[in-house]
C-alpha positions, 0 to 999 in steps of 0.5 A: 462503450456507451459511458453512462458514467459522466458525472463526478459527484462526491464518493458515498463511503467513508474509507472504513465503509469502502474497504467493507463494500469490496473486501476482496478488492482490498484484503491486502491494502493498508489504510492509506491505500483505501483513501488514495483510492476512494479519491481516484474513484469517481461515484456515478449517482444512480444510473436506471435500469435498462442503461447500457453500460459497455456495449460489446465490440466498442472502446472500453478503458474502464473498472467498474465497482458496483455500490448498489443495483444489479447488472448483466453481462451477455455474449451478443451475436447476429442471430443470438444473446448468451447471458454469462451472469449477473454482477451486484453489490461488492463486485466488480466489472471491466478488470481487464479493460482497465489495463488494457483499454480496446474493444470490450468482448461482452455487454453489460447492461443495468438491469436494476437502478445501481450506483457504480465507482468508475476509475478509467486506465488514464486514471490508473496511470496516473496512480502508478506514478504518485501512488506506485504502491498502492496501484500495485496492491489493487492490480494484484487483487484484481489479477487474484479474481482475474485468475479464479475467472481462469480456473472457473473457464477451465474447469468448464473447458473439461467439464464439456470435454467429458461429454456425459452421458444422461438417460432420460428414461431414468429418474435419477439420471433426469434430475442430473440432466436438469441440475446440468442444464441449469448449471450451464444455463443460457450459456449452452443455448443455441449453441452446438456442443462442439461449438461451445467446446471450440469456444471455450478451449479458444477463449481460455487459450487466449485469456492465459497468454494475454493476461500472461504477458500483460501481468509480466509487463505490469510487474516489471513496471512496477518493481521499477517505480518502487526502484524508483521511489527508493532511489529517490528517497536515497538521494534525498535523504544522502543530500540532507544528511551527508551532503549538508555536512560535507558542503558544511566542511568544505566551507569551514576548510576553505574560510579556515574558520574551523580547529582541528577538532572541530573537523573531527567532530563534523567528519564523526557527524557525517561518518554517524549519518552514513552508518544509520542510513546503512543500518536502516536499509537492513529487514527488520520486519516492524521490529523496533527493539531490533531498530534500537538495538542496532542504534545501541550498538553504534552509540554505546561505545561513543558514550563509554568514551566519555564516561557515560553510563547507558541505562538500555530499559527496552522491552518487547514490543509488537511489530509496527506493520508497513515499517520500511527504511525510510521508517527506521531511518527516521526513527534513528535520526531522532534518537541520534538528534536526541543523544547528540543534544545530550552530549552537546548540553546537558552535562549528563553522566547517565542517559537512559532509553526507555520503551513502553507500549499501550495497547489501548491507544490509536486502535492498534496501541502506540508504542513510546521510545523515552531518551531522558538523561540526568543533566541540568535541562533547560528553560521552556522558554529557550529556543527549540530550533538549537537542540534540533526539535523541530527536524525531530518534530517532523521527523515524527510526523513522518512516523505519524506519530508525535515528540514530547519534550519534558526538562527541568533541573533534574534532566530532559526527556524525549519521548518519541510516540509512534501509533500502531494502525490496527 
């Protein structure tokens, strides 16, 4: 391949512009995916007309997105050149080479000054490791377009095999002949019918086999990457939660510094944390009230046993996109920390859980979850660390949201806000 894109300039798009410029590529991508891909693609600057971008028969390993300009695609042989089509703004070329580098099967030239964005096979491998879900969504979009091209090739092969009979002495037939020739264009020039038919059939069969093998391999790669990512997440959560609590209990036993009641409390806390992790694995499809309902079923018996009234004011809320087990666990642990603080410090006899939704905030709106008690409150200068507020803030940031604390003599409220991205 003649590599005309050898410079790396700053991207000319914002993430939103990037998504609008290539709607087919990003149809199933989220805002975070677009931002990641914008940083992966390299901008070419302006490439002058006449530049050879890809040479048939030469090594090729890159995908090119066309930001502006016009490109031509052609098949070349010793005696003829067959123009296959044009590629303009919002389209791309090189998707097969990106997935499986090899010798280019066609020549791509710059017809009008062009600006391109490039990703090579090495960039894709790095993307698969660092952002497996983004890579999976990109490859899915590319596979859809490749499948569409295969359908077009299949329809052309079927059309050619029918051998239409045209009578050039009849006016209507003469018009049909012109239309036929226009649709096929130069694709037919210099080739006998039998050669073209055989070429189309062989090309279709070869591409179908290759794509089936490549995407089967990609499917298992992406599946394994997602499983590894989830496995690492669960191990990290076990280490931070149950693991830490077991280590603390072991230390208390070895040093004989804990009473039976303290050990019971530690065991209960470990069991509560383990239950939260199990609950977070349920498929809830972004339904926050379902998450809160799971939490209620766990915590209400404990509050009732301590003569604390649980005032439940949870209403219907819109679903939150991209809300998986990790996000569910962050909400559950924030709620758990808030309730634990009430039981330890507030001397309250009523705990209220309340939800709200404001559609005008943060693009798609904002969900708020409030845990309020009627206890003694605490002074504004009291150490936040002692109440686990630092931990709650960290978990809220992982949700893209925030936690606010409101406390006075009438009680304390912990308010979690979760934005919904449009």
